[in-house]
C-alpha positions as a printed Julia matrix, in Angstrom:
218×3 Matrix{Float64}:
 -12.65   -0.67  -14.72
 -10.75    0.76  -11.05
 -13.36    1.56   -8.18
 -12.42    3.83   -5.25
 -11.35    7.01   -4.14
  -7.71    6.73   -4.85
  -5.09    9.49   -4.34
  -1.96    7.71   -5.32
  -1.37    5.47   -8.39
   1.39    3.12   -7.94
   2.88    1.2   -11.33
   5.03   -1.34  -11.84
   7.48   -1.08  -14.68
   8.32   -4.33  -16.43
   5.01   -5.81  -17.94
   3.16   -2.73  -17.12
   4.6     0.11  -18.5
   7.52   -1.3   -20.44
   7.1    -4.42  -22.49
   9.49   -7.16  -21.92
  10.67  -10.36  -23.45
  13.28  -12.05  -21.27
  13.68  -14.84  -23.38
  15.13  -12.52  -26.05
  18.15  -11.75  -23.18
  18.23  -15.25  -22.15
  18.75  -16.9   -25.88
  21.7   -14.01  -26.26
  23.62  -15.2   -23.26
  23.31  -18.74  -24.07
  24.39  -18.27  -27.56
  27.32  -16.49  -26.63
  28.06  -19.13  -24.01
  27.42  -21.61  -26.06
  29.77  -20.68  -28.71
  32.59  -20.71  -25.93
  31.43  -24.29  -25.24
  29.62  -23.51  -22.15
  25.58  -23.43  -21.36
  23.75  -20.89  -19.23
  21.52  -23.18  -16.85
  18.39  -21.91  -15.17
  18.18  -18.6   -16.37
  15.22  -17.01  -15.38
  15.8   -13.97  -13.31
  11.9   -13.04  -12.54
  11.55  -16.62  -11.0
  12.51  -17.04   -7.19
  11.62  -20.78   -7.55
  14.72  -21.27  -10.12
  17.92  -22.05   -8.2
  20.96  -21.15   -9.7
  24.11  -18.93   -9.43
  22.52  -16.75  -12.12
  19.26  -16.24  -10.5
  21.18  -15.23   -7.05
  23.31  -12.66   -9.08
  20.23  -11.1   -10.28
  18.42  -10.76   -7.27
  21.64   -9.74   -5.58
  21.72   -7.19   -8.44
  18.41   -5.67   -8.26
  18.74   -5.36   -4.58
  21.54   -3.31   -4.65
  23.84   -5.83   -2.89
  26.19   -5.73   -5.93
  27.12   -2.58   -8.22
  27.19   -2.64  -12.32
  30.49   -3.83  -12.37
  30.12   -6.55   -9.81
  27.45   -7.74  -11.64
  29.17   -8.06  -15.14
  32.04   -9.64  -13.55
  29.55  -12.41  -12.35
  27.98  -12.99  -15.92
  31.39  -13.31  -17.04
  32.43  -15.86  -14.55
  29.05  -17.92  -14.61
  28.66  -17.66  -18.39
  32.6   -18.36  -18.89
  32.47  -15.5   -21.6
  34.95  -12.81  -22.55
  32.83  -10.21  -23.42
  33.04   -6.36  -22.67
  30.84   -4.24  -20.64
  29.02   -2.96  -23.53
  28.3    -6.14  -24.93
  26.73   -7.2   -21.78
  24.56   -4.26  -20.97
  23.1    -4.18  -24.43
  22.44   -7.89  -23.89
  20.77   -7.46  -20.87
  18.94   -4.37  -22.0
  17.43   -6.52  -24.97
  14.82   -7.69  -22.47
  12.99   -4.33  -22.82
  11.2    -4.73  -25.7
   9.63   -1.13  -26.03
   7.64    1.57  -23.81
   3.7     1.97  -23.8
   3.68    5.24  -25.16
  -0.18    5.4   -24.87
   0.1     4.56  -21.32
   2.68    7.23  -20.39
   0.63    9.59  -22.22
  -2.54    8.76  -20.03
   0.12    8.9   -16.81
   0.74   12.35  -17.75
  -2.63   13.31  -17.9
  -3.82   11.41  -14.81
  -1.04   13.37  -12.9
  -3.22   16.3   -12.84
  -5.5    14.54  -11.13
  -3.72   11.9    -8.85
   0.14   11.34   -7.42
   1.9     9.03   -9.59
   4.39    6.73   -8.35
   6.74    3.43   -9.51
   7.7     0.35   -7.82
  10.08   -1.68   -9.86
  12.31   -4.35   -9.11
  15.06   -3.29  -11.2
  18.77   -2.41  -11.61
  20.95    0.76  -12.76
  21.92   -0.91  -16.04
  18.0    -1.31  -16.84
  17.21    2.22  -15.22
  20.07    4.03  -17.61
  18.0     2.35  -20.44
  14.71    3.25  -19.65
  15.78    6.82  -19.06
  17.49    7.13  -22.53
  14.12    5.3   -24.38
  12.09    8.03  -22.48
  14.07   11.13  -23.4
  13.73   10.06  -26.88
  10.16   10.45  -26.8
   9.55   12.92  -24.05
  12.48   15.08  -24.29
  12.69   14.58  -20.24
  13.71   12.49  -17.54
  11.9     9.04  -16.64
  11.55   10.17  -13.51
  10.29   13.76  -14.29
   7.17   12.0   -15.28
   6.2    10.95  -11.86
   6.08   12.17   -8.45
   8.22    9.5    -7.23
  10.2     6.64   -8.11
  10.95    3.61   -6.27
  13.64    1.19   -7.45
  14.52   -1.9    -5.7
  18.4    -1.55   -6.37
  17.85    1.51   -4.38
  15.71    0.26   -1.71
  17.94   -2.62   -0.58
  14.69   -4.81   -1.09
  12.06   -6.24   -3.44
   8.87   -7.17   -4.34
   7.25   -9.21   -3.05
   8.7    -8.55    0.52
   6.76   -7.1     2.82
   9.08   -4.55    3.84
   9.29   -2.66    0.4
   5.68   -2.14    0.29
   5.91   -0.59    3.98
   8.76    1.73    2.82
   6.38    2.98   -0.25
   3.51    3.72    2.2
   5.81    5.54    4.51
   7.67    7.22    2.18
   4.38    8.4    -0.01
   2.51   10.51    2.46
  -0.69    8.55    1.74
  -2.59    5.93    3.71
  -2.93    2.52    2.46
  -6.51    2.34    1.47
  -5.64    5.57   -0.88
  -3.0     3.77   -2.95
  -3.69    1.46   -5.98
  -1.06   -0.67   -6.99
  -0.75   -1.88  -10.74
   1.3    -4.85  -11.2
   1.43   -7.85  -13.69
   2.24  -10.2   -11.43
  -0.36  -11.85   -8.81
   2.54  -12.88   -6.1
   3.44   -8.91   -6.09
  -0.1    -7.81   -5.44
  -0.51  -10.33   -2.38
   1.47   -8.67    0.26
   0.45   -5.21   -0.6
  -3.11   -6.05   -0.05
  -2.42   -7.22    3.33
  -1.1    -3.68    4.36
  -4.42   -2.36    3.22
  -3.38   -1.43   -0.3
  -5.36   -1.67   -3.15
  -4.57   -3.64   -6.34
  -4.97   -3.93   -9.9
  -3.83   -6.79  -11.83
  -2.74   -6.21  -14.69
  -3.13   -8.75  -17.59
  -2.81   -6.77  -21.0
  -2.05   -3.23  -21.98
  -5.58   -2.33  -23.5
  -7.83   -3.25  -20.68
  -5.21   -1.2   -18.48
  -5.55    1.83  -20.98
  -9.22    1.37  -20.81
  -9.4     1.48  -17.15
  -7.21    4.53  -17.24
  -9.46    5.99  -19.69
 -12.06    5.87  -16.95
 -10.15    7.44  -14.54
  -9.15   10.35  -17.04
 -12.88   10.65  -17.77
 -14.04   10.15  -14.33
């Protein structure tokens, strides 16, 4: 359950609202690279401890240090593959398995009582794809479901850096103790708690849905 007199609910995307499987994208890139006689090594773009050219490329992209074209160029150069922009985008988006519609339905209800915002380490290619999936379900933009959306590539910083949480606090209009942040990665919750924000570690969708049902019925 979620305890506290919160005014703002802040949600992560991947692993919370969006079910993801990085191995699908990883395996597809490896398959193409191997077919060209090469191999993608150290492909784990959610893990800062994995050091590789690809890791640096992913982190630069989700912090907005490079644009879509530069990201695609980097994929081609590092993987030594000759594929189109569309193919790269399609493979990159394979990581997104599905959107949790039950959770989004709950969020639409909760928006009547709380300010609802997003904070996500993401990039423009994924953002465009998120939006297309939501439009198919709700006939509205992903951003129209929330009061505010904070994307790492637009903010030029990423979780778990302290600065990104401070920027959210400063822009939200709420005090830190009025905010609860929902994220599936413990390391992303540590710094926000140091700033006085509340946190909820998302371990599975059913538990989160049950907790949000409690807020709806409160």
